[in-house]
N, C-alpha and C positions, 0 to 999 in steps of 0.2 A: 505494499500498501504505499501512496506517494506521500509523505510526510513532511513538515518545517519542525526545525532546533531550534533551538537559538546555539550559538559560541560565543564567551565570553575571552579573550587569552589576555588575562590579568596582568595587571603592572609586574609580576615579578618578570614575565616571558619579555613583556616590549618593551621593560626597561634592558636586557639583558639583548634586540634586536631582533626576538627570534621569532616576530609576525607570518613574516616570510614561509618558514621552515616552516609552521606549522600550517599557516596557510596551504603550503605546498602540500604536506601531507594527508589535509582534509578533503584534496580535489588530487589526491590519489586512488584514495578509499574510495571515489565514483560520489561521495556528494556532491552537490552543486552550489556555489553560494550564491545567495542568492539578493543578500545588500548584505552593505559594511562599512561599519562607519568606525572614529575613534575619536574618543569623548576623554575627559577626564569627570568622572563622578564629583561632586558632591559629600558632604557626607548627609544631608539629607536624601538624596536619591542612593544611594547604595540602604544606609537603613528604611529606606520602602522597598528595596528587591531587596532585601536580605529579610524582611517584616518576616518571616517563618523562622524562625532563631530569636526572635529577641529577649526567649524565655533564657534559652541558650548560657553558658560562662563566653564562650567563645564570640558570645555577639556584637564584640567592643570590638576587640580586637579586629574580627573582620570587617567589620566596618571601617576602621583606620585602612588597615592593608589595603582597602578597596579601590580608598580613596588618596594612595599614595603614592601614584602616578596614572598614564595614561589605561587605558584596556582599548582591542581591538572588540566590537561587536559585532557579531557573522548571524544571516537567518542563512540556515542550511535545508537543501531541500533535497532528498533520493527519498529510494526506495525505503519505509522502516531507520528514517531517518534519524528518529530518538534512538532508538535505540541501535545504531549503528556507530551513530559516536561515542554514546557513552563507551561500545566497546572499544571503538580508536583510544578515548582518553586513557584508558585504563584505571584502577583500582586509585582513590581518592588518596592510599599512601604510594606515594612511590615507590615503596621500596618491595612491596606486595601488587605493585602493575604486573601485565604482564612484561616481554620482552615486544619488540617495535610497534609499542602504544605512546604515547605524548606525553606522557605522565613520565613512567617509565624511562625517556628519551630526555626529556626537563625538567620536571618538578623539583626542586627544590626539599621542601617538604611535605607535609601535609594542606600545609595551610600555603604554605607556595606555591600551588601545582598546580601549575604554567595555566590551567583553562577551565573552565568552569562548561558543564550541556545541563539543557532541561532534562527533566528527571521523568519526564510521561510528556505524553503529547497534552493533553489539559494545563500542562506548570509549561510546554513550549510553549502553546495560544498568547500565556498572560506575561512571557517570560520575551515572546517578539513583542508583542503590544507594548509592553513596556518600555522599549526601544528605538522601537521605530516606525514609520505608521503607511499603513496601505499604501501608497505611490509610494511607498519607498523600497520596496519590495520589486522586484519583477522575475517575475518568472509567471 
């Protein structure tokens, strides 16, 4: 089934200039980039995006981290895009991520893990709408 999902290349990966390599891995996997932008999240934006984690002890650190530098947001499209991108990302913990995954190759830690991806089609729809209007998505 053709789906869309959100990808965020996180501040640690952008700071190290890895966005081109990560985007190349995404495209090589068969996912198509339907929209893309680079931006620096404000504290309010990061807080709203990660609202689901507000009660968790890592929330403040997560918001600080996500506002520490620019991010690259993309809408990815393809067959079962949510599952396909999650498989390409690998485990949140880079030490547990499979060989050949983005996080195994580029993540520095559980928090500085290079990329974010939606965890379900419903989440993807909400996350995509957070960053992109329909007129910004080509596909």
